[in-house]
VEXROTI-960543 format. One record per residue: x, y, z of N, C-alpha, C in turn; residue number from 1; residue in one letter. Coordinates in Angstrom, 2 decimals. Example, Ala and Ser with C-alpha at 12.3 -4.5 7.8 and 13.67 -1.06 7.14 Angstrom:
2
n.X | n.Y | n.Z | ca.X | ca.Y | ca.Z | c.X | c.Y | c.Z | kegu | tikol
13.19 | -5.69 | 7.80 | 12.30 | -4.50 | 7.80 | 13.20 | -3.30 | 7.80 | 1 | A
12.85 | -2.25 | 7.08 | 13.67 | -1.06 | 7.14 | 12.90 | 0.03 | 7.87 | 2 | S
***
This chain:
164
n.X | n.Y | n.Z | ca.X | ca.Y | ca.Z | c.X | c.Y | c.Z | kegu | tikol
144.47 | 150.36 | 57.29 | 145.47 | 150.18 | 58.73 | 144.17 | 150.68 | 59.90 | 1 | M
144.26 | 149.70 | 61.22 | 143.15 | 150.06 | 61.77 | 144.02 | 150.43 | 63.52 | 2 | T
143.14 | 150.89 | 64.15 | 143.59 | 151.67 | 65.34 | 142.27 | 151.44 | 66.24 | 3 | T
142.40 | 150.80 | 67.19 | 141.66 | 150.71 | 68.34 | 141.83 | 151.22 | 69.82 | 4 | R
141.19 | 151.80 | 70.54 | 141.33 | 152.81 | 71.75 | 139.84 | 152.53 | 72.76 | 5 | S
139.72 | 152.90 | 73.89 | 138.33 | 152.67 | 74.51 | 138.05 | 153.70 | 75.64 | 6 | S
137.04 | 153.95 | 76.28 | 136.85 | 155.02 | 77.11 | 135.50 | 154.36 | 78.09 | 7 | S
135.49 | 154.26 | 78.83 | 134.38 | 154.27 | 80.42 | 133.62 | 155.31 | 80.33 | 8 | L
132.28 | 155.23 | 80.14 | 131.43 | 156.15 | 80.58 | 130.79 | 155.88 | 81.94 | 9 | T
130.38 | 156.79 | 82.44 | 129.41 | 156.45 | 84.09 | 128.45 | 156.80 | 84.03 | 10 | A
127.51 | 157.26 | 82.77 | 126.28 | 157.85 | 82.97 | 126.24 | 158.30 | 81.15 | 11 | S
124.85 | 158.15 | 81.26 | 123.95 | 158.91 | 79.70 | 124.82 | 160.07 | 79.60 | 12 | A
124.98 | 161.01 | 80.26 | 125.54 | 162.32 | 80.37 | 126.62 | 162.33 | 80.21 | 13 | A
127.74 | 161.07 | 80.44 | 129.32 | 161.17 | 80.03 | 129.64 | 160.39 | 78.96 | 14 | A
128.24 | 159.80 | 78.26 | 128.13 | 158.99 | 77.13 | 127.91 | 160.10 | 76.10 | 15 | T
127.02 | 161.03 | 75.97 | 126.76 | 162.21 | 75.29 | 128.36 | 163.45 | 75.39 | 16 | E
129.01 | 162.90 | 76.52 | 129.94 | 164.50 | 76.52 | 131.00 | 163.49 | 75.27 | 17 | A
131.22 | 162.32 | 75.79 | 131.79 | 161.72 | 74.75 | 132.07 | 162.43 | 73.11 | 18 | L
130.57 | 162.19 | 72.85 | 130.14 | 162.51 | 70.75 | 130.66 | 163.33 | 71.20 | 19 | G
130.29 | 164.30 | 72.10 | 130.64 | 166.11 | 72.08 | 131.98 | 166.39 | 71.57 | 20 | R
132.89 | 165.60 | 72.47 | 134.62 | 165.58 | 72.45 | 134.56 | 165.15 | 71.22 | 21 | S
134.39 | 164.13 | 70.48 | 134.57 | 163.42 | 68.90 | 134.14 | 164.06 | 67.73 | 22 | I
132.98 | 165.33 | 68.48 | 132.27 | 166.14 | 66.88 | 134.22 | 167.12 | 66.18 | 23 | A
134.49 | 167.82 | 67.54 | 135.03 | 168.74 | 66.40 | 136.38 | 168.00 | 65.48 | 24 | P
136.28 | 166.62 | 65.79 | 137.05 | 165.75 | 64.72 | 136.71 | 165.36 | 63.45 | 25 | L
135.23 | 165.44 | 63.11 | 134.55 | 164.93 | 62.33 | 135.21 | 165.96 | 61.17 | 26 | L
134.87 | 165.26 | 59.81 | 135.10 | 166.10 | 58.45 | 133.93 | 165.38 | 57.52 | 27 | E
134.21 | 166.26 | 56.76 | 133.32 | 165.72 | 55.92 | 133.40 | 164.28 | 55.19 | 28 | G
132.21 | 163.91 | 54.71 | 132.39 | 162.62 | 54.37 | 132.87 | 161.43 | 55.30 | 29 | R
132.36 | 161.55 | 56.46 | 133.07 | 160.50 | 57.31 | 131.76 | 159.82 | 57.87 | 30 | D
132.28 | 158.25 | 57.90 | 131.12 | 157.70 | 58.73 | 131.88 | 157.03 | 60.04 | 31 | V
130.39 | 156.83 | 60.60 | 130.82 | 156.37 | 61.92 | 129.72 | 154.96 | 61.94 | 32 | L
130.18 | 154.06 | 62.11 | 129.26 | 152.83 | 63.01 | 128.76 | 152.60 | 63.88 | 33 | L
127.61 | 152.62 | 64.18 | 127.62 | 152.14 | 65.86 | 127.27 | 151.40 | 66.10 | 34 | L
127.47 | 150.31 | 66.95 | 127.48 | 148.67 | 67.33 | 127.01 | 148.69 | 69.09 | 35 | V
126.50 | 148.24 | 69.43 | 125.51 | 147.53 | 70.46 | 124.03 | 147.20 | 70.20 | 36 | G
123.73 | 146.79 | 71.71 | 122.35 | 146.21 | 71.64 | 121.51 | 147.74 | 72.03 | 37 | G
120.29 | 147.06 | 72.01 | 118.97 | 147.59 | 72.57 | 119.54 | 148.86 | 73.79 | 38 | L
119.78 | 149.79 | 73.81 | 119.98 | 151.24 | 75.23 | 121.06 | 151.24 | 75.72 | 39 | G
122.01 | 150.76 | 74.38 | 123.06 | 150.47 | 74.51 | 123.86 | 151.80 | 74.96 | 40 | A
123.22 | 152.96 | 74.23 | 123.78 | 154.46 | 74.47 | 123.71 | 155.00 | 72.89 | 41 | G
123.77 | 154.20 | 72.12 | 123.88 | 154.68 | 70.63 | 123.47 | 156.56 | 70.20 | 42 | K
122.28 | 156.50 | 70.57 | 121.26 | 157.74 | 70.41 | 121.97 | 158.57 | 71.37 | 43 | T
122.62 | 158.44 | 72.24 | 122.82 | 159.66 | 73.16 | 124.24 | 160.04 | 72.65 | 44 | T
125.00 | 158.81 | 72.35 | 126.34 | 159.41 | 71.78 | 126.31 | 160.14 | 70.30 | 45 | F
124.82 | 159.61 | 69.50 | 124.67 | 161.03 | 68.46 | 124.11 | 162.38 | 69.25 | 46 | V
123.58 | 162.16 | 70.05 | 123.30 | 163.53 | 70.45 | 124.34 | 164.39 | 70.90 | 47 | R
125.36 | 163.84 | 71.70 | 126.48 | 164.68 | 71.54 | 126.90 | 165.11 | 70.40 | 48 | G
127.18 | 164.12 | 69.10 | 128.01 | 164.34 | 68.38 | 127.09 | 165.66 | 67.50 | 49 | L
126.07 | 165.46 | 67.26 | 125.00 | 166.78 | 66.95 | 125.23 | 168.30 | 67.89 | 50 | A
125.22 | 167.97 | 69.03 | 125.12 | 168.80 | 69.63 | 126.83 | 170.00 | 69.57 | 51 | G
127.45 | 168.75 | 69.36 | 128.84 | 168.97 | 69.32 | 129.34 | 169.75 | 67.88 | 52 | G
128.35 | 169.61 | 66.62 | 128.66 | 170.27 | 65.42 | 127.82 | 171.12 | 65.45 | 53 | L
127.14 | 171.70 | 66.40 | 126.59 | 172.96 | 66.83 | 125.03 | 172.16 | 66.24 | 54 | G
124.40 | 171.68 | 66.35 | 122.89 | 171.51 | 66.07 | 122.51 | 171.81 | 67.52 | 55 | Y
121.28 | 172.68 | 67.78 | 120.71 | 172.85 | 69.10 | 119.37 | 172.22 | 69.11 | 56 | A
118.80 | 171.33 | 68.04 | 117.43 | 170.63 | 68.22 | 117.33 | 169.34 | 68.72 | 57 | G
116.08 | 169.00 | 69.16 | 116.17 | 167.66 | 69.39 | 117.04 | 166.19 | 68.86 | 58 | Q
117.63 | 165.47 | 69.17 | 117.99 | 164.20 | 68.39 | 117.09 | 162.66 | 68.76 | 59 | V
116.57 | 162.56 | 68.51 | 116.27 | 161.29 | 68.63 | 116.43 | 159.86 | 67.75 | 60 | T
115.91 | 158.71 | 68.32 | 116.50 | 157.42 | 67.41 | 115.51 | 157.51 | 66.19 | 61 | S
116.06 | 157.13 | 65.17 | 115.25 | 156.94 | 64.12 | 115.28 | 155.46 | 63.17 | 62 | P
114.76 | 154.53 | 64.69 | 114.20 | 153.71 | 64.33 | 113.03 | 153.24 | 63.10 | 63 | T
112.01 | 154.57 | 63.09 | 111.11 | 153.98 | 62.49 | 111.03 | 154.61 | 61.03 | 64 | F
111.68 | 155.77 | 61.34 | 111.82 | 156.93 | 60.13 | 112.95 | 156.30 | 59.18 | 65 | T
114.20 | 155.31 | 59.93 | 115.45 | 155.03 | 59.11 | 116.46 | 156.67 | 59.35 | 66 | L
116.10 | 157.47 | 59.22 | 116.93 | 158.47 | 58.77 | 116.61 | 159.70 | 59.52 | 67 | C
117.48 | 160.46 | 60.21 | 117.36 | 161.75 | 60.48 | 118.38 | 162.59 | 59.99 | 68 | H
118.63 | 164.27 | 59.60 | 119.05 | 164.94 | 59.19 | 119.10 | 165.86 | 60.33 | 69 | T
120.28 | 166.42 | 60.87 | 120.75 | 167.38 | 61.64 | 121.88 | 168.38 | 60.96 | 70 | Y
121.40 | 169.72 | 60.69 | 122.39 | 170.64 | 60.31 | 123.07 | 171.23 | 61.78 | 71 | D
124.79 | 171.37 | 60.97 | 125.46 | 172.27 | 62.17 | 126.34 | 172.36 | 61.10 | 72 | G
127.69 | 172.77 | 61.53 | 128.63 | 173.07 | 61.13 | 129.13 | 171.69 | 60.01 | 73 | R
128.87 | 170.48 | 60.05 | 128.37 | 169.62 | 59.03 | 127.10 | 169.19 | 58.78 | 74 | L
126.27 | 168.44 | 58.01 | 125.24 | 168.34 | 58.29 | 125.42 | 166.47 | 58.52 | 75 | A
124.46 | 166.49 | 59.51 | 124.96 | 164.64 | 60.61 | 123.83 | 163.95 | 59.98 | 76 | L
124.10 | 162.69 | 59.18 | 122.92 | 162.05 | 58.53 | 122.96 | 160.81 | 59.81 | 77 | V
121.59 | 160.70 | 60.69 | 121.82 | 159.65 | 61.52 | 121.21 | 158.55 | 61.27 | 78 | H
121.25 | 157.52 | 60.79 | 120.60 | 156.35 | 60.13 | 120.20 | 155.00 | 61.32 | 79 | V
119.39 | 154.47 | 61.35 | 119.18 | 153.35 | 62.11 | 118.88 | 152.40 | 60.97 | 80 | D
119.76 | 151.33 | 61.41 | 119.19 | 150.15 | 60.16 | 118.55 | 148.75 | 61.02 | 81 | L
118.66 | 148.81 | 62.55 | 117.84 | 148.13 | 63.22 | 116.59 | 146.95 | 62.26 | 82 | W
115.99 | 147.80 | 62.05 | 114.41 | 147.10 | 61.04 | 114.93 | 146.62 | 59.75 | 83 | R
116.05 | 146.63 | 59.33 | 116.69 | 146.12 | 57.98 | 117.06 | 144.59 | 58.13 | 84 | L
116.27 | 143.73 | 57.31 | 116.71 | 142.63 | 57.16 | 117.95 | 142.11 | 56.11 | 85 | E
118.41 | 143.05 | 55.09 | 119.57 | 142.29 | 53.94 | 120.14 | 143.93 | 53.43 | 86 | R
121.51 | 143.29 | 52.99 | 122.36 | 144.59 | 52.93 | 121.53 | 144.79 | 51.63 | 87 | A
121.07 | 144.85 | 50.68 | 120.47 | 145.44 | 49.79 | 119.44 | 146.29 | 49.88 | 88 | A
118.91 | 146.20 | 51.60 | 117.95 | 147.13 | 51.76 | 119.12 | 148.53 | 52.40 | 89 | E
119.45 | 148.35 | 52.69 | 120.79 | 149.46 | 53.39 | 121.10 | 150.23 | 51.78 | 90 | V
121.41 | 149.29 | 50.82 | 122.13 | 149.95 | 49.45 | 121.10 | 150.97 | 48.99 | 91 | A
119.71 | 150.39 | 49.14 | 118.60 | 150.73 | 48.67 | 118.52 | 152.58 | 49.52 | 92 | D
118.93 | 152.49 | 50.49 | 118.96 | 154.06 | 51.12 | 119.79 | 155.13 | 50.34 | 93 | L
120.59 | 154.48 | 49.58 | 121.15 | 155.78 | 48.56 | 122.57 | 156.58 | 49.91 | 94 | A
123.03 | 155.76 | 50.70 | 123.46 | 157.09 | 51.65 | 124.77 | 157.53 | 51.08 | 95 | L
125.49 | 156.50 | 49.83 | 126.40 | 157.22 | 49.24 | 126.46 | 158.51 | 49.09 | 96 | E
125.18 | 159.10 | 48.66 | 125.02 | 160.30 | 47.78 | 125.03 | 161.14 | 49.33 | 97 | E
124.86 | 160.69 | 50.36 | 124.71 | 161.96 | 51.25 | 126.59 | 162.03 | 51.53 | 98 | E
127.11 | 161.10 | 51.69 | 128.45 | 161.03 | 51.67 | 128.96 | 161.86 | 51.05 | 99 | L
128.55 | 161.90 | 49.63 | 129.15 | 162.86 | 48.01 | 128.94 | 164.50 | 49.02 | 100 | E
127.69 | 164.72 | 49.16 | 127.56 | 165.54 | 49.47 | 127.90 | 166.37 | 50.79 | 101 | E
128.74 | 165.74 | 51.17 | 130.31 | 166.37 | 52.57 | 129.21 | 165.99 | 53.86 | 102 | G
127.98 | 165.16 | 53.96 | 127.53 | 164.58 | 55.09 | 128.71 | 164.14 | 55.94 | 103 | S
128.35 | 164.10 | 57.16 | 128.98 | 163.03 | 58.42 | 127.48 | 162.02 | 58.09 | 104 | V
128.21 | 161.06 | 57.92 | 127.07 | 159.52 | 58.13 | 127.14 | 158.46 | 59.35 | 105 | L
126.23 | 158.51 | 60.10 | 126.47 | 158.13 | 61.63 | 125.39 | 156.80 | 61.57 | 106 | V
125.61 | 155.56 | 61.53 | 125.12 | 154.52 | 61.52 | 124.86 | 153.80 | 62.86 | 107 | V
123.33 | 153.86 | 63.33 | 123.06 | 152.79 | 64.41 | 123.19 | 151.26 | 63.64 | 108 | E
123.35 | 150.00 | 64.75 | 123.25 | 148.91 | 64.04 | 124.32 | 148.73 | 62.60 | 109 | W
125.39 | 149.51 | 63.06 | 126.25 | 149.64 | 61.95 | 127.02 | 148.49 | 61.27 | 110 | G
126.73 | 147.32 | 62.00 | 127.54 | 146.09 | 61.50 | 126.29 | 145.84 | 59.94 | 111 | E
125.27 | 146.49 | 59.82 | 124.18 | 145.96 | 58.96 | 125.09 | 146.45 | 57.65 | 112 | A
126.00 | 148.06 | 57.86 | 126.46 | 148.79 | 56.75 | 128.25 | 148.31 | 56.84 | 113 | A
128.70 | 147.47 | 57.38 | 130.02 | 147.02 | 57.37 | 130.60 | 147.02 | 55.85 | 114 | D
129.77 | 146.28 | 55.56 | 130.09 | 145.99 | 53.46 | 130.27 | 147.09 | 53.09 | 115 | D
129.54 | 147.90 | 53.16 | 129.35 | 149.03 | 52.25 | 130.83 | 150.08 | 52.96 | 116 | L
130.73 | 150.52 | 54.04 | 131.31 | 151.87 | 54.86 | 132.63 | 151.11 | 55.38 | 117 | F
132.60 | 149.95 | 55.90 | 133.65 | 149.54 | 57.16 | 134.90 | 149.73 | 56.83 | 118 | G
134.97 | 149.66 | 55.14 | 136.59 | 149.96 | 55.07 | 137.36 | 151.41 | 55.48 | 119 | A
136.32 | 152.27 | 55.52 | 136.94 | 153.63 | 56.06 | 136.21 | 154.46 | 57.01 | 120 | E
135.74 | 153.90 | 58.13 | 134.75 | 154.31 | 59.23 | 135.46 | 154.80 | 60.44 | 121 | A
134.96 | 154.74 | 61.22 | 134.85 | 154.87 | 62.63 | 133.74 | 153.85 | 63.60 | 122 | L
134.67 | 152.97 | 63.68 | 133.73 | 151.68 | 64.50 | 133.50 | 152.42 | 66.24 | 123 | V
132.29 | 152.33 | 66.47 | 132.12 | 152.68 | 67.83 | 131.19 | 151.81 | 68.43 | 124 | V
131.95 | 150.98 | 69.34 | 130.88 | 149.80 | 69.74 | 130.73 | 149.91 | 71.36 | 125 | N
129.38 | 150.06 | 71.66 | 128.83 | 150.13 | 73.00 | 128.77 | 148.62 | 73.81 | 126 | F
129.63 | 148.35 | 74.70 | 129.31 | 147.65 | 75.99 | 128.90 | 147.77 | 77.32 | 127 | E
127.88 | 146.98 | 77.76 | 127.63 | 147.12 | 79.43 | 128.56 | 147.33 | 79.92 | 128 | P
128.51 | 148.34 | 81.20 | 129.59 | 148.23 | 81.95 | 129.20 | 147.32 | 83.55 | 129 | G
129.97 | 147.80 | 84.47 | 129.61 | 146.96 | 86.06 | 127.98 | 147.39 | 86.53 | 130 | R
127.31 | 148.57 | 86.45 | 126.43 | 149.19 | 86.71 | 125.85 | 149.60 | 85.05 | 131 | T
123.91 | 149.66 | 85.33 | 123.24 | 150.04 | 84.39 | 123.56 | 151.06 | 83.44 | 132 | D
124.29 | 152.32 | 84.82 | 124.71 | 153.48 | 83.60 | 126.07 | 153.11 | 82.89 | 133 | T
126.86 | 152.57 | 83.16 | 128.05 | 152.81 | 82.96 | 128.15 | 151.47 | 82.01 | 134 | E
128.91 | 152.43 | 80.51 | 129.10 | 151.57 | 78.97 | 130.64 | 152.25 | 79.22 | 135 | R
131.29 | 150.84 | 78.26 | 133.01 | 150.74 | 77.77 | 132.00 | 150.97 | 75.79 | 136 | L
133.22 | 151.83 | 75.64 | 132.59 | 152.40 | 74.71 | 134.42 | 151.92 | 73.93 | 137 | V
134.38 | 151.54 | 72.59 | 135.62 | 151.50 | 71.84 | 135.35 | 151.82 | 71.00 | 138 | G
136.64 | 152.74 | 70.08 | 136.65 | 152.97 | 69.07 | 137.61 | 152.41 | 68.17 | 139 | L
136.98 | 151.77 | 66.83 | 138.18 | 151.14 | 65.59 | 138.40 | 152.10 | 65.04 | 140 | E
139.39 | 152.75 | 64.45 | 139.43 | 154.20 | 63.78 | 140.20 | 153.20 | 62.35 | 141 | A
139.50 | 153.11 | 61.27 | 139.96 | 152.02 | 60.10 | 139.65 | 153.03 | 58.95 | 142 | R
141.27 | 152.40 | 58.05 | 141.17 | 153.60 | 56.81 | 141.96 | 154.50 | 57.14 | 143 | G
142.99 | 155.22 | 56.11 | 143.64 | 156.16 | 56.18 | 143.20 | 157.43 | 56.83 | 144 | T
142.06 | 157.73 | 56.47 | 141.80 | 159.21 | 57.23 | 141.32 | 158.92 | 58.58 | 145 | A
140.66 | 158.13 | 59.00 | 140.91 | 157.93 | 60.56 | 141.83 | 157.29 | 61.26 | 146 | W
143.07 | 156.92 | 60.47 | 144.18 | 156.51 | 61.41 | 144.71 | 157.57 | 61.60 | 147 | A
144.68 | 158.54 | 60.40 | 145.20 | 160.32 | 60.57 | 145.27 | 160.62 | 61.87 | 148 | A
143.57 | 160.31 | 62.16 | 143.09 | 161.18 | 63.18 | 143.22 | 160.36 | 64.72 | 149 | R
144.07 | 159.23 | 64.40 | 144.17 | 158.50 | 65.58 | 144.80 | 158.81 | 66.85 | 150 | A
145.23 | 159.29 | 66.37 | 145.91 | 159.82 | 68.21 | 145.67 | 160.94 | 68.59 | 151 | G
144.61 | 161.97 | 67.73 | 143.73 | 162.77 | 68.42 | 142.39 | 162.07 | 69.27 | 152 | R
142.00 | 161.21 | 68.95 | 140.96 | 160.58 | 69.37 | 141.01 | 160.20 | 70.32 | 153 | L
142.62 | 159.31 | 70.65 | 142.86 | 158.89 | 71.66 | 143.24 | 160.06 | 72.75 | 154 | R
143.67 | 161.22 | 72.15 | 143.94 | 162.76 | 73.50 | 142.63 | 163.05 | 73.69 | 155 | D
141.37 | 162.78 | 72.62 | 140.04 | 163.07 | 73.28 | 139.52 | 161.91 | 74.78 | 156 | V
139.87 | 161.05 | 74.42 | 139.77 | 159.86 | 75.34 | 140.04 | 159.93 | 76.74 | 157 | L
141.75 | 160.66 | 76.60 | 142.50 | 160.67 | 77.84 | 142.31 | 161.88 | 78.93 | 158 | E
141.43 | 162.72 | 77.71 | 141.41 | 164.09 | 78.30 | 140.25 | 164.06 | 79.66 | 159 | A
139.75 | 163.25 | 79.81 | 138.82 | 163.02 | 80.76 | 137.72 | 164.11 | 80.71 | 160 | D
137.33 | 164.65 | 79.39 | 136.21 | 165.40 | 79.55 | 134.63 | 165.18 | 79.69 | 161 | R
135.01 | 164.10 | 79.47 | 133.41 | 162.99 | 79.57 | 133.98 | 162.26 | 81.23 | 162 | H
133.23 | 162.44 | 82.45 | 133.83 | 161.85 | 83.72 | 133.19 | 160.40 | 83.67 | 163 | P
134.33 | 159.92 | 84.46 | 134.19 | 157.96 | 84.43 | 133.62 | 158.10 | 86.04 | 164 | V
***
């Protein structure tokens, strides 16, 4: 089962606020696959997710380290697959173990992990808007766990807690 919805954010702060608004919906073992070009707002969105889970430290892109973990209400494992070239390299990261421990897995360049995790994931697609700071953020809730929260995701998008 797949459900789609979208939101328009006008600034980096609004993209972060969207992540913060989605954080209360997260459960252990959730997977979020983030899709979008360089500078699309993926790490900014993760900053909001981590903050919404109670993490108060700095959130940065794990482009060169591949993985950062942020501890809050749930552990958030933030992975960047931009530098990986093959699906086997993604499998070598043993991300399934993080999920088994109850972490939330957030994958930048998530299309590289779609074969492994895409059936039960929230796919977050970032597209440029009309201005340099505007983003169209599409949410695709895949699988039964996310489908059960699709209505709550739509409520978050409609609540206008992230000004456009």
